[in-house]
C-alpha positions in Angstrom: 129.7 17.1 76.2 129.5 14.0 78.2 131.9 11.0 78.4 130.1 8.7 76.0 130.5 11.2 72.9 134.0 11.9 73.5 135.1 8.2 73.8 133.2 7.6 70.7 135.1 10.4 68.8 138.6 9.1 70.1 137.6 5.4 69.5 136.9 6.7 65.8 140.3 8.5 65.6 142.0 5.8 66.6 140.2 3.6 64.2 141.0 5.9 61.2 144.8 6.2 62.2 144.9 2.4 62.5 143.3 2.3 58.8 145.8 4.7 57.6 148.7 2.6 59.1 147.4 -0.6 57.3 147.2 1.3 54.0 150.8 2.6 54.4 152.2 -0.8 55.4 150.5 -2.3 52.2 152.0 0.4 50.0 155.3 0.1 51.4 155.1 -3.8 50.8 153.9 -3.6 47.1 156.4 -0.8 45.9 158.9 -1.9 43.2 162.1 -2.5 44.6 164.2 -1.9 41.5 164.0 0.7 39.1 165.1 0.1 35.5 167.4 3.3 34.5 168.4 1.6 31.3 166.7 3.3 28.4 165.8 1.4 25.3 167.6 3.6 23.3 170.6 4.5 25.7 172.8 7.4 25.1 176.5 6.8 24.3 178.7 9.1 25.1 181.9 9.7 22.8 185.2 11.3 23.6 186.9 12.3 20.4 190.5 13.6 20.6 191.4 16.5 18.4 193.7 14.9 16.2 191.0 12.0 15.3 190.0 13.6 12.0 186.2 13.7 13.2 185.0 17.5 13.2 182.4 18.7 15.3 180.7 21.9 14.0 180.4 25.0 16.5 177.4 26.7 17.6 178.2 29.9 15.6 178.6 28.3 12.3 174.6 26.7 12.8 171.7 27.5 14.3 172.3 24.6 16.9 175.2 22.3 18.2 176.2 19.6 15.5 177.8 16.3 16.3 178.9 13.7 14.2 176.4 10.7 14.0 177.1 7.3 15.4 177.6 6.2 11.8 180.0 8.8 11.0 182.0 8.2 14.1 181.8 4.3 13.5 183.0 5.0 9.9 185.6 7.4 11.3 187.1 4.9 13.8 187.1 2.1 11.4 188.9 4.0 8.7 191.5 5.3 11.3 191.9 1.7 12.3 191.8 2.8 15.7 190.4 0.1 18.3 187.6 1.1 20.1 188.2 1.7 23.9 185.7 2.4 26.5 185.6 3.7 30.2 183.1 3.5 32.9 181.2 6.7 33.7 180.6 5.5 37.1 181.3 2.5 39.4 179.5 -0.6 37.3 179.1 -4.2 37.5 181.0 -6.3 34.5 178.6 -9.4 33.8 179.2 -12.7 31.9 175.9 -12.1 29.8 174.0 -9.1 28.5 171.2 -9.3 30.9 170.7 -7.5 34.6 170.2 -11.1 35.9 173.7 -12.5 34.6 176.5 -13.4 36.9 178.6 -10.2 38.2 182.3 -10.9 37.2 183.6 -8.1 38.7 182.8 -4.6 40.0 184.7 -1.6 38.9 185.3 1.9 39.6 184.7 4.9 37.8 187.2 5.4 34.7 188.1 1.4 34.1 189.1 1.2 30.7 188.5 -1.8 28.4 188.2 -2.8 24.8 185.0 -2.7 23.1 184.2 -5.5 21.0 180.5 -4.5 19.9 177.6 -2.2 21.3 174.7 -4.4 21.3 170.9 -3.0 20.1 169.4 -4.4 23.8 171.3 -1.6 25.6 174.6 -3.5 26.7 178.2 -2.9 25.2 180.3 -6.3 24.4 183.7 -5.7 26.1 187.1 -7.6 26.8 187.8 -7.5 30.2 190.5 -9.7 32.0 191.1 -11.4 28.7 187.4 -12.6 28.8 184.1 -11.8 26.8 182.3 -9.7 29.4 179.3 -7.2 29.4 178.6 -3.7 30.7 175.2 -1.6 30.6 175.8 0.9 27.8 174.2 3.6 29.9 177.5 3.4 32.0 180.0 3.4 29.0 182.1 6.3 27.6 183.6 5.3 24.3 187.2 6.7 24.0 189.8 6.3 21.5 193.3 4.6 22.4 
């Protein structure tokens, strides 16, 4: 092979690598910065104390595991006059409105407890924190009884 053919092959490889680098840079610059992990129908984990009067059927009695529905749990909490309490499942921001763009009032550690005012349909939980109205993403709330 002569030098001209080798030089053309090397220039072609360099051009291909330069093009690949440009494509990678564009992919990196256009990638999403944030991933929305909150689902529209967020799952709420409920801790039920044994003396609350809410029974959970065992897996041996039915073909699958049966747990109380959200309505049954809400009714049981209202019937026993237990105020709803919650705790955080991880480190989480507490905000002044039920949106991701709202001002962060505080960031609290896992296990921080608070009084629940209402669980909103938009994936947020209205709480009382430091004697003021605040909001936490329902994805990070565990309902407990006081």
